C-alpha positions, 0 to 999 in steps of 0.5 A: 163814797160810791159802792165800788170805791167802798169795795176797793177800800174794804179790799185794801183793808182786808189785805192790811188786816191779813198782814196785821194778823200774820205779823201778830202770829210771828210776834207771838212765835218769837216769844217762845224761843226767848222763853225756851232758851231760858228754860234750856239754859236752866236744864243744861246747868242742872245736868252739868251740876248733876254730872259734876256731883256724880263724878265726884261721888262715884269716881273718886281719884283713889278708886280710879288709880286703884282699879285702872292704873294698877290692874290695867296699866294699858288704859293709862291714856283713857285714864289721863283723858278722864282725869283731864275732863274731870279737872276741867269740869271742876275747875272751869264749871263756873266759867262754863256756866257764865259763858253759857249764860252770856251766850244765850243772852247774846243770842236772845238779845241780838236776834230774838229780842231785836226781831221782836222789836222790829215786828212790833214796829211793823205791826204798829205801822200796818195798823196805822195804815189800816186805820188811815185807809179805812177810817175804821178803829183797831177793833175792826182790823180782822179779815173775818170782820172785813169779809162781813163788811164786804158781804153787807154791800151785796146782802144788805145793800150797805152804802157806807162804812158807818152802815157796815159797822151798824150792821156788824154790831147788830149781828154781834148783838143778835149772836149774843142773844142766841148764845144767851138763849142757848145757855138758858135752855141748857140750864133749864134742861139741867134743872129738869134732869135733876128734878126727874132724878129726885122724883124717881128717888121719891 
């Protein structure tokens, strides 16, 4: 393969790798609403239960009748409305909980989960395209890696994908060695500091 053809292949591969990365970001973002919807449902149900218990304890029917009906008959409409709300909550709370449960599940299944499945298919299709067009494995489906491969064409005069892969692995190995040396220097420095502290105490 000529260098210009190789550059075109890598440019196309970079485009596909970018699409692959974006689809993965979207896929990960879709996971959050599914988890948040479940957490939100739990919070709503806990709040409803607290409201019901509070109403039953703080505003029993006898006190409402005594304080509002007898002392201030003009507030009958408000009292009736409060009583209706209390009765509805007490009678239909299990139904409300079930309906809320079904609603959240329906929204999650129809929109979020189905969207997640669709993104999964797109991710798989894009990855297949990348592998087919570049003949590179999934490991190299990253824009930063493809950018390095394109750089190797000019810097090291690489003329094949095999050579680009070889140069990339050598570069990775070199960086790992440098990181290891850096960690070793930090450990030696830490040991030296401890020895100095001990010497000063003695």
